[in-house]
DOKOLTI-206914 format. One record per residue: residue in three letters; x, y negated, z negated of N, C-alpha, C, CB in turn. Coordinates in steps of 0.05 Angstrom, whole numbers, plus 5000, padded with zeros to 4 digits. Glycine has a CB too. Layout:
N
ala/X/Y/Z/X/Y/Z/X/Y/Z/X/Y/Z .
...
//
This chain:
313
met/0528/3094/8549/0543/3091/8574/0524/3095/8598/0566/3112/8576 .
his/0528/3079/8619/0512/3080/8643/0516/3106/8657/0518/3056/8662 .
thr/0494/3121/8662/0496/3147/8675/0488/3144/8704/0478/3167/8661 .
val/0504/3154/8722/0499/3155/8751/0494/3184/8759/0522/3142/8767 .
ala/0471/3189/8771/0465/3216/8781/0467/3215/8811/0437/3225/8772 .
val/0485/3232/8823/0488/3233/8852/0473/3258/8861/0519/3235/8860 .
leu/0453/3254/8878/0435/3275/8886/0447/3290/8910/0407/3263/8893 .
ala/0453/3315/8907/0465/3331/8928/0443/3348/8941/0488/3350/8917 .
leu/0433/3338/8964/0413/3353/8980/0428/3373/8998/0395/3334/8996 .
asp/0413/3393/9008/0426/3412/9026/0435/3397/9051/0406/3435/9033 .
gln/0457/3406/9062/0471/3394/9085/0481/3365/9079/0452/3393/9109 .
val/0488/3361/9054/0498/3335/9046/0524/3329/9062/0503/3334/9016 .
ile/0527/3304/9069/0552/3295/9082/0574/3292/9061/0547/3268/9098 .
pro/0595/3307/9063/0616/3307/9041/0626/3279/9035/0639/3324/9049 .
phe/0631/3263/9055/0642/3236/9050/0622/3219/9034/0649/3221/9077 .
asp/0597/3220/9041/0576/3205/9027/0573/3215/8998/0549/3207/9041 .
leu/0577/3240/8993/0576/3252/8966/0599/3243/8949/0574/3282/8968 .
ser/0623/3243/8962/0647/3238/8946/0651/3208/8939/0671/3247/8961 .
val/0641/3190/8957/0646/3162/8952/0635/3152/8925/0633/3145/8975 .
pro/0610/3156/8919/0600/3147/8892/0614/3161/8869/0570/3150/8890 .
ile/0620/3187/8873/0633/3202/8851/0660/3189/8845/0637/3232/8859 .
glu/0676/3184/8865/0702/3172/8861/0700/3144/8851/0718/3173/8887 .
ala/0682/3128/8863/0681/3099/8856/0672/3096/8827/0661/3085/8874 .
phe/0652/3110/8818/0642/3106/8791/0659/3120/8770/0613/3116/8789 .
thr/0670/3144/8777/0687/3158/8758/0713/3143/8752/0694/3186/8769 .
arg/0724/3129/8772/0749/3114/8768/0745/3087/8755/0762/3111/8795 .
thr/0721/3077/8753/0716/3051/8742/0723/3050/8712/0686/3042/8746 .
arg/0739/3030/8705/0748/3026/8677/0740/2998/8668/0778/3031/8674 .
leu/0730/2997/8643/0724/2972/8630/0748/2961/8616/0700/2975/8610 .
pro/0748/2936/8607/0770/2925/8592/0777/2943/8569/0764/2897/8582 .
gly/0803/2949/8565/0811/2968/8545/0814/2996/8554/0792/2967/8522 .
gly/0805/3001/8579/0809/3028/8591/0785/3047/8587/0832/3040/8579 .
arg/0764/3037/8575/0740/3055/8571/0727/3060/8598/0720/3042/8552 .
pro/0716/3084/8603/0702/3090/8628/0677/3073/8630/0696/3120/8630 .
gly/0671/3065/8654/0647/3048/8658/0622/3064/8663/0651/3030/8680 .
tyr/0625/3089/8671/0602/3106/8679/0606/3135/8671/0597/3104/8709 .
arg/0584/3148/8667/0583/3177/8665/0570/3186/8691/0567/3187/8640 .
thr/0584/3204/8707/0574/3212/8733/0567/3241/8733/0596/3206/8754 .
arg/0543/3247/8744/0533/3274/8746/0524/3281/8774/0511/3279/8726 .
val/0531/3304/8784/0521/3313/8810/0497/3331/8805/0543/3328/8826 .
cys/0474/3323/8816/0449/3337/8811/0436/3348/8837/0429/3318/8797 .
gly/0419/3367/8834/0405/3377/8857/0383/3397/8850/0425/3390/8876 .
ala/0368/3405/8871/0347/3424/8867/0357/3453/8868/0325/3420/8888 .
gln/0382/3456/8878/0393/3483/8881/0421/3483/8867/0396/3491/8911 .
pro/0429/3506/8858/0456/3508/8845/0479/3506/8864/0458/3534/8829 .
glu/0473/3509/8890/0494/3507/8911/0481/3497/8936/0508/3535/8915 .
val/0495/3478/8949/0485/3466/8974/0506/3467/8995/0474/3437/8970 .
ser/0498/3468/9020/0517/3467/9043/0527/3438/9047/0504/3477/9069 .
ala/0553/3436/9052/0565/3410/9058/0581/3412/9084/0583/3400/9035 .
gly/0569/3426/9103/0583/3429/9129/0603/3451/9129/0596/3403/9137 .
ala/0629/3444/9127/0650/3464/9128/0654/3479/9102/0676/3450/9135 .
phe/0640/3471/9081/0643/3485/9056/0617/3482/9040/0667/3474/9039 .
ala/0615/3496/9017/0592/3494/9000/0599/3479/8975/0581/3523/8993 .
val/0580/3467/8962/0584/3451/8938/0568/3463/8915/0577/3421/8942 .
arg/0580/3468/8893/0565/3477/8869/0554/3452/8855/0584/3493/8850 .
val/0529/3454/8847/0515/3431/8835/0511/3438/8805/0488/3425/8850 .
pro/0525/3424/8788/0524/3432/8759/0499/3423/8744/0548/3421/8745 .
trp/0484/3403/8755/0461/3392/8741/0436/3396/8759/0465/3362/8734 .
gly/0414/3402/8746/0389/3404/8760/0374/3378/8763/0371/3424/8746 .
leu/0351/3379/8774/0335/3354/8778/0327/3341/8752/0311/3360/8794 .
asp/0326/3357/8730/0318/3345/8705/0338/3324/8695/0315/3366/8684 .
ala/0363/3325/8705/0383/3305/8698/0377/3278/8709/0411/3314/8707 .
leu/0360/3277/8730/0352/3251/8741/0337/3234/8720/0336/3254/8766 .
glu/0323/3248/8702/0306/3233/8683/0322/3215/8665/0291/3253/8666 .
gly/0346/3223/8658/0362/3207/8639/0382/3188/8653/0376/3224/8621 .
ala/0381/3187/8680/0400/3171/8694/0392/3141/8695/0403/3181/8723 .
asp/0412/3124/8694/0406/3095/8698/0406/3088/8728/0428/3079/8683 .
thr/0423/3102/8743/0425/3098/8772/0425/3125/8786/0450/3082/8780 .
ile/0410/3128/8808/0410/3152/8824/0421/3144/8852/0382/3165/8826 .
ile/0440/3159/8862/0450/3155/8889/0441/3178/8906/0482/3153/8888 .
val/0431/3171/8930/0422/3191/8949/0441/3190/8973/0392/3187/8958 .
pro/0460/3208/8975/0479/3209/8998/0464/3218/9023/0503/3227/8992 .
gly/0477/3213/9046/0466/3222/9071/0467/3252/9075/0480/3208/9094 .
thr/0451/3262/9094/0452/3290/9101/0455/3293/9131/0426/3305/9092 .
ala/0465/3316/9140/0470/3320/9168/0445/3320/9184/0484/3347/9172 .
asp/0423/3328/9173/0397/3327/9186/0378/3309/9171/0384/3356/9188 .
pro/0377/3283/9179/0361/3264/9163/0331/3270/9165/0366/3236/9173 .
phe/0322/3286/9184/0294/3292/9187/0286/3319/9173/0286/3293/9216 .
ala/0305/3331/9159/0298/3356/9144/0276/3349/9124/0323/3367/9130 .
pro/0257/3367/9121/0235/3362/9101/0246/3358/9073/0215/3385/9101 .
leu/0236/3338/9059/0245/3333/9032/0230/3352/9013/0240/3303/9024 .
pro/0244/3368/8998/0231/3386/8979/0212/3371/8960/0251/3402/8963 .
gly/0189/3382/8955/0169/3369/8938/0180/3363/8911/0144/3386/8936 .
ala/0196/3380/8900/0207/3376/8873/0226/3352/8873/0222/3401/8863 .
val/0241/3348/8894/0259/3325/8896/0243/3299/8899/0278/3328/8920 .
arg/0222/3300/8916/0205/3276/8919/0193/3268/8893/0183/3282/8940 .
asp/0182/3287/8879/0169/3281/8853/0189/3271/8832/0155/3307/8842 .
ala/0213/3282/8832/0233/3273/8813/0241/3244/8819/0257/3292/8813 .
leu/0245/3238/8844/0252/3210/8851/0230/3191/8845/0260/3208/8881 .
arg/0206/3198/8850/0183/3181/8844/0180/3176/8814/0157/3192/8855 .
ala/0184/3198/8799/0182/3195/8770/0205/3177/8759/0184/3223/8756 .
ala/0228/3180/8770/0251/3163/8761/0245/3134/8768/0277/3172/8774 .
ala/0235/3129/8792/0228/3102/8800/0207/3090/8781/0218/3101/8829 .
ala/0187/3106/8774/0166/3096/8756/0177/3088/8729/0144/3117/8753 .
ser/0198/3101/8721/0210/3094/8695/0230/3071/8696/0223/3118/8683 .
gly/0234/3061/8721/0252/3037/8724/0280/3044/8732/0252/3022/8699 .
thr/0286/3069/8738/0313/3077/8747/0320/3063/8773/0315/3107/8749 .
arg/0345/3054/8775/0355/3042/8800/0362/3065/8819/0380/3024/8794 .
ile/0354/3063/8844/0359/3084/8863/0371/3071/8888/0332/3099/8870 .
ala/0393/3083/8898/0407/3073/8921/0413/3096/8941/0433/3059/8913 .
ser/0412/3090/8966/0419/3110/8987/0444/3102/9002/0395/3115/9006 .
ile/0458/3122/9012/0482/3117/9028/0477/3130/9056/0507/3129/9015 .
cys/0481/3114/9077/0480/3124/9104/0452/3136/9110/0501/3146/9109 .
ser/0450/3161/9120/0425/3173/9126/0409/3181/9102/0429/3197/9144 .
gly/0420/3176/9078/0404/3180/9053/0380/3163/9052/0422/3175/9029 .
ala/0379/3142/9069/0355/3125/9071/0331/3142/9080/0359/3102/9089 .
phe/0335/3163/9096/0313/3178/9106/0299/3194/9084/0323/3198/9127 .
pro/0312/3210/9068/0298/3224/9046/0287/3204/9025/0316/3243/9032 .
leu/0300/3182/9021/0289/3162/9002/0264/3150/9014/0310/3140/8996 .
ala/0264/3144/9040/0240/3133/9053/0217/3153/9052/0247/3125/9082 .
ala/0224/3179/9053/0203/3199/9053/0187/3200/9027/0215/3227/9058 .
thr/0198/3188/9006/0184/3186/8980/0163/3164/8980/0203/3182/8957 .
gly/0164/3146/9000/0147/3123/9000/0156/3100/8983/0119/3131/8991 .
leu/0178/3103/8969/0188/3082/8951/0199/3058/8965/0209/3093/8933 .
leu/0206/3061/8991/0218/3038/9006/0197/3024/9023/0240/3048/9024 .
asp/0172/3032/9022/0152/3020/9039/0151/2990/9035/0124/3032/9034 .
gly/0150/2975/9057/0148/2946/9056/0174/2931/9049/0128/2938/9036 .
gln/0196/2946/9046/0221/2934/9039/0241/2932/9062/0234/2949/9016 .
arg/0259/2913/9060/0281/2911/9079/0302/2932/9072/0293/2882/9079 .
val/0310/2948/9091/0329/2969/9086/0350/2971/9109/0314/2997/9083 .
thr/0370/2988/9105/0389/2993/9126/0398/3022/9125/0413/2974/9124 .
thr/0412/3030/9145/0424/3057/9147/0447/3055/9167/0402/3079/9156 .
his/0459/3077/9174/0479/3077/9195/0468/3065/9220/0491/3106/9200 .
trp/0483/3048/9234/0471/3033/9257/0461/3052/9278/0492/3015/9268 .
ile/0474/3076/9281/0466/3094/9302/0439/3107/9297/0487/3116/9306 .
leu/0430/3105/9271/0404/3117/9263/0382/3096/9258/0408/3133/9238 .
ala/0389/3071/9261/0370/3049/9253/0344/3051/9268/0383/3022/9257 .
glu/0345/3054/9295/0321/3055/9310/0304/3079/9303/0327/3056/9340 .
arg/0317/3102/9297/0302/3126/9290/0289/3123/9262/0320/3150/9290 .
leu/0302/3109/9244/0291/3104/9218/0266/3086/9221/0311/3091/9199 .
ala/0268/3065/9237/0246/3047/9241/0222/3061/9254/0254/3023/9258 .
ala/0228/3079/9273/0206/3094/9286/0193/3114/9268/0217/3108/9311 .
ala/0209/3127/9251/0198/3147/9233/0183/3135/9210/0220/3165/9222 .
tyr/0191/3111/9201/0178/3098/9178/0172/3069/9185/0197/3100/9153 .
pro/0150/3065/9200/0144/3038/9209/0138/3018/9188/0121/3040/9228 .
arg/0134/3027/9163/0129/3008/9141/0154/2995/9131/0114/3021/9119 .
leu/0177/3005/9140/0202/2993/9131/0211/2970/9149/0224/3015/9131 .
gln/0226/2952/9138/0238/2930/9154/0267/2937/9157/0233/2902/9140 .
val/0275/2949/9179/0302/2960/9182/0320/2938/9192/0302/2984/9201 .
ala/0342/2933/9178/0362/2914/9186/0387/2929/9195/0369/2894/9162 .
pro/0392/2931/9221/0414/2948/9230/0442/2936/9229/0408/2956/9258 .
asp/0444/2911/9222/0469/2897/9224/0482/2889/9198/0466/2873/9242 .
val/0473/2901/9176/0484/2893/9150/0497/2917/9137/0463/2882/9131 .
leu/0515/2913/9118/0529/2935/9104/0512/2947/9083/0555/2925/9092 .
tyr/0496/2931/9069/0477/2942/9049/0455/2921/9044/0492/2949/9023 .
val/0433/2931/9032/0411/2914/9025/0404/2919/8996/0386/2919/9043 .
asp/0403/2898/8980/0397/2900/8952/0369/2888/8947/0418/2885/8934 .
asn/0350/2906/8940/0322/2897/8934/0317/2897/8904/0302/2914/8948 .
gly/0338/2898/8888/0334/2900/8859/0335/2929/8850/0308/2887/8852 .
gln/0312/2942/8848/0311/2969/8839/0321/2989/8861/0283/2977/8830 .
phe/0316/2982/8886/0322/3000/8908/0343/2986/8926/0297/3007/8924 .
leu/0363/3002/8933/0385/2992/8950/0390/3013/8972/0410/2986/8934 .
thr/0399/3003/8995/0406/3021/9017/0432/3011/9030/0383/3024/9038 .
ser/0448/3029/9040/0473/3021/9053/0475/3032/9080/0497/3029/9036 .
ala/0492/3020/9096/0498/3030/9123/0516/3056/9119/0513/3009/9140 .
gly/0528/3065/9142/0541/3090/9141/0570/3090/9131/0541/3102/9168 .
ala/0580/3113/9124/0608/3118/9118/0618/3098/9098/0624/3117/9144 .
ala/0638/3082/9105/0652/3065/9086/0634/3044/9073/0675/3051/9099 .
ala/0611/3038/9086/0592/3019/9074/0581/3029/9048/0569/3013/9093 .
gly/0582/3056/9044/0574/3067/9018/0592/3057/8996/0574/3097/9019 .
leu/0618/3053/9002/0636/3043/8982/0630/3013/8977/0665/3046/8991 .
asp/0623/2998/8997/0615/2970/8993/0592/2969/8974/0607/2957/9020 .
leu/0572/2987/8978/0549/2987/8960/0557/2994/8931/0528/3008/8971 .
cys/0574/3014/8928/0582/3022/8901/0597/2999/8887/0600/3047/8902 .
leu/0614/2985/8901/0629/2963/8889/0609/2940/8882/0650/2952/8909 .
his/0588/2937/8898/0568/2917/8892/0553/2924/8866/0548/2914/8915 .
leu/0547/2950/8863/0533/2959/8839/0551/2955/8814/0525/2988/8841 .
ile/0577/2961/8817/0596/2958/8795/0597/2929/8787/0624/2968/8803 .
arg/0598/2911/8806/0598/2883/8800/0573/2874/8786/0602/2866/8826 .
arg/0550/2884/8795/0524/2878/8782/0525/2887/8753/0501/2891/8796 .
asp/0536/2910/8748/0535/2922/8721/0556/2910/8702/0539/2952/8723 .
his/0581/2905/8713/0603/2899/8695/0619/2874/8703/0622/2922/8695 .
gly/0610/2860/8724/0623/2835/8731/0645/2838/8752/0635/2823/8707 .
ser/0654/2816/8763/0672/2815/8785/0700/2826/8779/0675/2788/8796 .
ala/0710/2822/8754/0736/2831/8747/0738/2861/8747/0744/2820/8720 .
val/0719/2875/8736/0718/2904/8735/0715/2914/8764/0696/2914/8717 .
ala/0697/2901/8779/0693/2910/8807/0718/2906/8824/0670/2895/8820 .
ala/0732/2885/8819/0757/2880/8834/0778/2901/8828/0768/2852/8828 .
asp/0780/2910/8803/0798/2931/8796/0790/2957/8810/0799/2935/8765 .
ala/0764/2963/8811/0754/2987/8824/0760/2986/8854/0724/2991/8820 .
ala/0758/2962/8865/0764/2958/8894/0793/2963/8900/0756/2930/8903 .
arg/0811/2953/8882/0839/2957/8886/0847/2987/8884/0855/2942/8865 .
leu/0834/3002/8866/0839/3030/8864/0830/3045/8889/0825/3042/8839 .
ser/0810/3034/8902/0799/3046/8927/0814/3036/8952/0770/3041/8929 .
val/0833/3018/8948/0847/3005/8970/0826/2993/8989/0866/3025/8985 .
met/0809/2976/8978/0786/2965/8992/0781/2937/8983/0761/2983/8988 .
pro/0776/2918/9002/0769/2891/8993/0742/2892/8978/0768/2872/9017 .
leu/0739/2874/8959/0714/2873/8944/0691/2865/8962/0716/2854/8920 .
glu/0697/2848/8981/0677/2840/9001/0690/2840/9028/0665/2811/8995 .
arg/0677/2854/9047/0688/2855/9075/0675/2833/9092/0683/2883/9087 .
glu/0690/2823/9111/0679/2803/9129/0659/2816/9148/0702/2790/9146 .
gly/0636/2802/9152/0616/2811/9171/0600/2835/9160/0629/2818/9197 .
gly/0581/2844/9176/0565/2867/9170/0572/2890/9189/0535/2861/9171 .
gln/0554/2909/9191/0560/2931/9209/0555/2925/9238/0544/2956/9201 .
ala/0545/2900/9244/0542/2892/9272/0568/2894/9287/0531/2864/9274 .
gln/0591/2889/9273/0617/2890/9287/0624/2918/9296/0638/2879/9269 .
phe/0612/2939/9284/0618/2966/9291/0599/2978/9311/0618/2984/9266 .
ile/0578/2964/9317/0558/2974/9337/0570/2973/9364/0532/2958/9335 .
val/0568/2994/9379/0578/2995/9406/0558/2981/9424/0583/3024/9416 .
his/0565/2957/9434/0548/2942/9452/0554/2950/9480/0551/2911/9448 .
asp/0540/2969/9491/0545/2978/9518/0540/2955/9538/0527/3003/9525 .
his/0552/2958/9561/0545/2938/9582/0515/2940/9587/0561/2944/9608 .
pro/0502/2917/9590/0473/2918/9595/0466/2936/9619/0463/2889/9601 .
ala/0444/2950/9616/0436/2969/9636/0431/2957/9663/0412/2984/9626 .
val/0440/2971/9683/0434/2963/9711/0415/2984/9722/0460/2960/9728 .
pro/0389/2979/9723/0370/2999/9733/0376/3007/9761/0341/2988/9731 .
arg/0385/3032/9765/0393/3042/9791/0369/3043/9810/0405/3070/9789 .
gly/0373/3032/9834/0352/3033/9854/0331/3011/9850/0339/3059/9854 .
ser/0334/2995/9830/0315/2974/9825/0320/2950/9843/0315/2965/9795 .
glu/0300/2932/9844/0303/2908/9860/0325/2891/9850/0277/2893/9860 .
leu/0331/2891/9824/0351/2874/9812/0379/2886/9813/0344/2868/9784 .
glu/0382/2910/9821/0409/2923/9819/0431/2907/9833/0408/2951/9831 .
pro/0427/2898/9858/0449/2882/9870/0455/2856/9855/0441/2875/9899 .
leu/0434/2843/9844/0439/2818/9829/0454/2824/9803/0412/2805/9823 .
leu/0447/2845/9789/0460/2852/9764/0489/2859/9768/0445/2874/9749 .
leu/0495/2874/9789/0522/2881/9796/0538/2856/9802/0524/2901/9819 .
trp/0525/2837/9817/0539/2812/9823/0544/2796/9798/0521/2795/9842 .
leu/0526/2796/9779/0530/2782/9754/0553/2794/9738/0505/2782/9737 .
gln/0555/2820/9737/0577/2833/9723/0604/2826/9735/0573/2863/9723 .
asp/0605/2822/9762/0630/2815/9775/0636/2786/9773/0628/2823/9804 .
asn/0618/2770/9764/0622/2741/9763/0616/2728/9736/0605/2727/9785 .
leu/0622/2743/9715/0616/2733/9688/0629/2707/9681/0623/2754/9667 .
gly/0653/2702/9693/0668/2678/9687/0658/2653/9701/0696/2682/9694 .
gly/0638/2656/9719/0628/2633/9734/0608/2617/9718/0617/2642/9759 .
ala/0600/2594/9730/0580/2577/9718/0552/2588/9726/0583/2547/9727 .
leu/0543/2607/9711/0519/2622/9719/0495/2610/9704/0521/2652/9712 .
thr/0485/2588/9714/0460/2577/9703/0436/2592/9714/0458/2547/9710 .
leu/0413/2587/9702/0389/2601/9711/0383/2593/9740/0365/2593/9693 .
asp/0387/2568/9746/0382/2559/9774/0401/2573/9793/0385/2528/9776 .
ala/0427/2575/9785/0447/2588/9803/0440/2618/9807/0475/2586/9791 .
ile/0431/2631/9786/0423/2659/9788/0399/2662/9806/0418/2672/9761 .
ser/0380/2644/9803/0355/2645/9819/0362/2641/9848/0335/2624/9810 .
ala/0380/2621/9853/0387/2615/9881/0401/2639/9894/0406/2591/9882 .
his/0419/2652/9879/0432/2676/9891/0413/2698/9896/0454/2686/9872 .
ala/0393/2701/9878/0373/2722/9881/0352/2716/9903/0359/2727/9855 .
gly/0350/2690/9910/0331/2682/9930/0302/2683/9920/0333/2700/9954 .
met/0299/2676/9895/0271/2675/9884/0270/2652/9864/0264/2702/9870 .
ser/0245/2645/9857/0241/2623/9838/0250/2632/9810/0212/2614/9838 .
thr/0255/2612/9793/0264/2619/9765/0241/2634/9751/0271/2594/9749 .
arg/0216/2626/9756/0194/2640/9743/0193/2669/9751/0167/2626/9749 .
thr/0196/2674/9777/0195/2702/9787/0219/2717/9777/0195/2702/9818 .
leu/0243/2704/9776/0267/2718/9765/0263/2727/9737/0291/2699/9768 .
ile/0253/2709/9720/0248/2716/9692/0229/2739/9689/0238/2691/9676 .
arg/0207/2738/9705/0188/2759/9704/0200/2786/9712/0163/2753/9722 .
arg/0215/2786/9734/0228/2811/9743/0248/2822/9723/0242/2807/9770 .
phe/0263/2803/9710/0282/2812/9690/0268/2826/9667/0299/2788/9680 .
arg/0246/2813/9657/0231/2825/9635/0220/2853/9642/0209/2807/9626 .
glu/0211/2855/9667/0199/2880/9675/0220/2902/9678/0185/2877/9702 .
gln/0244/2895/9688/0263/2916/9695/0286/2919/9675/0274/2909/9722 .
thr/0291/2899/9658/0313/2902/9638/0303/2898/9609/0334/2882/9644 .
gly/0279/2887/9606/0269/2883/9579/0280/2858/9566/0275/2906/9562 .
ser/0294/2841/9581/0305/2816/9570/0304/2794/9590/0335/2820/9560 .
thr/0312/2770/9583/0312/2748/9602/0339/2748/9616/0307/2721/9587 .
pro/0342/2733/9638/0368/2732/9652/0391/2723/9634/0366/2714/9676 .
leu/0386/2702/9618/0407/2691/9601/0414/2710/9578/0400/2663/9591 .
gln/0394/2723/9567/0399/2743/9546/0417/2766/9557/0373/2754/9534 .
trp/0410/2775/9581/0425/2796/9593/0454/2787/9598/0412/2805/9620 .
leu/0457/2762/9607/0483/2751/9614/0500/2748/9589/0480/2724/9628 .
his/0488/2737/9567/0503/2734/9542/0513/2761/9532/0486/2721/9520 .
arg/0496/2781/9533/0504/2808/9524/0527/2819/9541/0480/2827/9525 .
ala/0526/2815/9567/0548/2825/9584/0573/2810/9578/0540/2821/9614 .
arg/0572/2784/9574/0596/2769/9568/0609/2777/9541/0589/2739/9568 .
ile/0592/2781/9521/0603/2789/9495/0616/2817/9497/0581/2789/9473 .
arg/0603/2835/9511/0615/2862/9513/0642/2861/9528/0596/2881/9528 .
gln/0644/2844/9549/0669/2841/9563/0690/2828/9545/0665/2824/9589 .
ala/0681/2809/9529/0700/2797/9510/0710/2817/9490/0686/2773/9496 .
gln/0692/2834/9480/0701/2855/9461/0722/2873/9474/0677/2872/9452 .
his/0718/2880/9499/0737/2897/9513/0764/2884/9515/0726/2904/9541 .
leu/0764/2858/9522/0789/2843/9524/0803/2840/9497/0784/2816/9537 .
leu/0788/2836/9476/0799/2833/9449/0811/2860/9440/0778/2823/9429 .
glu/0799/2882/9448/0808/2908/9441/0834/2916/9456/0787/2929/9445 .
thr/0836/2907/9481/0857/2919/9498/0879/2900/9507/0844/2930/9522 .
thr/0876/2873/9502/0896/2854/9510/0904/2837/9487/0885/2837/9533 .
arg/0925/2821/9491/0934/2802/9472/0929/2773/9482/0964/2805/9465 .
tyr/0911/2770/9501/0904/2743/9511/0895/2726/9488/0883/2745/9533 .
pro/0901/2700/9488/0890/2682/9467/0859/2682/9468/0901/2654/9471 .
val/0848/2678/9445/0818/2677/9443/0806/2657/9462/0809/2671/9414 .
glu/0819/2634/9465/0809/2613/9482/0808/2622/9511/0826/2587/9480 .
arg/0829/2637/9520/0830/2647/9547/0808/2667/9552/0857/2659/9553 .
ile/0803/2685/9532/0782/2705/9535/0755/2692/9537/0783/2725/9512 .
gly/0750/2672/9521/0724/2658/9522/0720/2646/9549/0723/2636/9500 .
ala/0740/2633/9560/0737/2621/9587/0734/2642/9608/0762/2603/9593 .
gln/0749/2664/9605/0749/2685/9626/0721/2699/9628/0770/2706/9619 .
val/0707/2700/9606/0680/2712/9607/0657/2692/9610/0675/2729/9582 .
gly/0665/2667/9614/0644/2648/9623/0634/2628/9602/0622/2662/9632 .
phe/0647/2626/9579/0637/2606/9559/0651/2579/9564/0643/2616/9530 .
gly/0635/2558/9562/0645/2532/9569/0665/2520/9550/0622/2513/9572 .
ser/0666/2529/9526/0685/2519/9506/0691/2541/9486/0673/2493/9492 .
pro/0715/2539/9473/0722/2558/9452/0702/2559/9429/0749/2552/9441 .
thr/0691/2536/9423/0671/2535/9401/0646/2550/9408/0663/2506/9395 .
ala/0636/2546/9433/0612/2561/9442/0617/2591/9442/0604/2551/9470 .
phe/0641/2599/9450/0648/2627/9450/0648/2639/9422/0675/2632/9464 .
arg/0662/2625/9404/0664/2635/9376/0637/2636/9363/0683/2617/9360 .
asp/0620/2616/9368/0593/2616/9355/0576/2639/9366/0579/2590/9361 .
arg/0576/2643/9392/0560/2665/9404/0571/2692/9395/0560/2663/9434 .
phe/0597/2695/9395/0610/2721/9388/0603/2728/9359/0640/2720/9391 .
lys/0605/2709/9341/0599/2715/9312/0570/2720/9308/0609/2692/9295 .
arg/0553/2706/9323/0524/2710/9320/0516/2739/9329/0508/2689/9337 .
thr/0531/2749/9349/0525/2775/9360/0537/2798/9344/0534/2777/9388 .
thr/0562/2795/9335/0576/2817/9322/0579/2814/9292/0604/2819/9334 .
gly/0575/2789/9282/0577/2785/9253/0605/2778/9244/0569/2810/9239 .
val/0625/2778/9262/0652/2770/9255/0663/2751/9277/0671/2795/9252 .
ser/0684/2737/9271/0697/2720/9290/0712/2737/9311/0716/2700/9277 .
pro/0719/2725/9334/0735/2740/9354/0762/2749/9341/0741/2723/9378 .
thr/0774/2732/9325/0800/2739/9313/0796/2762/9293/0812/2715/9298 .
gly/0774/2761/9277/0768/2783/9259/0763/2809/9273/0745/2776/9241 .
tyr/0749/2807/9296/0743/2831/9312/0769/2844/9322/0724/2825/9335 .
arg/0786/2827/9333/0812/2837/9344/0829/2850/9321/0828/2814/9357 .
arg/0828/2837/9298/0843/2848/9275/0834/2877/9268/0842/2830/9251 .
ala/0807/2881/9271/0796/2907/9263/0799/2928/9286/0767/2903/9256 .
phe/0797/2919/9311/0794/2938/9333/0815/2936/9354/0767/2936/9345 .
gly/0833/2916/9352/0853/2912/9373/0874/2934/9373/0867/2885/9370 .
ser/0885/2939/9397/0905/2960/9399/0932/2950/9391/0906/2971/9429 .
//
């Protein structure tokens, strides 16, 4: 039977710990046989899990016989990885064991060096910090999980369940995975990636900067025909100078800044109103419903209708 070892580090996030335990323990093969043997392992017999403590029945030696190791997230992703844990994970990897992380579990897994040079993900709010801490990684902040074969990483919270269902499908096929998804009251595949959950703040308006009046004017006129020439004319400068000033003061081009502002305003309207999608697209300045839908999905990973279904009031 396939053995899954769930690694409980100190300050483990309870949700991340429970997701693989529940998903794999509940998996049943045709005839009702269990699909997995699940063990909770760790370097200590008891670890903190925030509001409570967790007893860990298996030591690190149990990782040796596992077919899959899951590394859940921890409350402090930058906590030093114990040397014994690092060595155990490296030894397991050398023997061909499949290793996957959930949420901030990408940080301790990255600390082993096993993810170097690979495309990975983590909770979107930690993506930039992961990339800064481990520059050899290729961090993808807008996906639910990344499968590199032996090593897999998932985004935060519920994306851990997406990853577990993906592993079940890899191991036992779509029918078994679909049954596991139904038991979890979860679709086998969710629309879009985690880009739809990222909070796209209104583009920054540098206070006291030369561009501040122009950026405020743009925010108030998102629905207008704001071409580069029109923006340059309002600013009283050439397009070349405008582009240079934008890069210096906002880190983007005028049209990139404008697209971001329009999409964020559209998100707000989809969340708080029942206006038709076509009206919202026109209201935030897109020339056609098709252009709006294409830009929205490219930015968030889902359609405007899908976004409203997930986040609308």
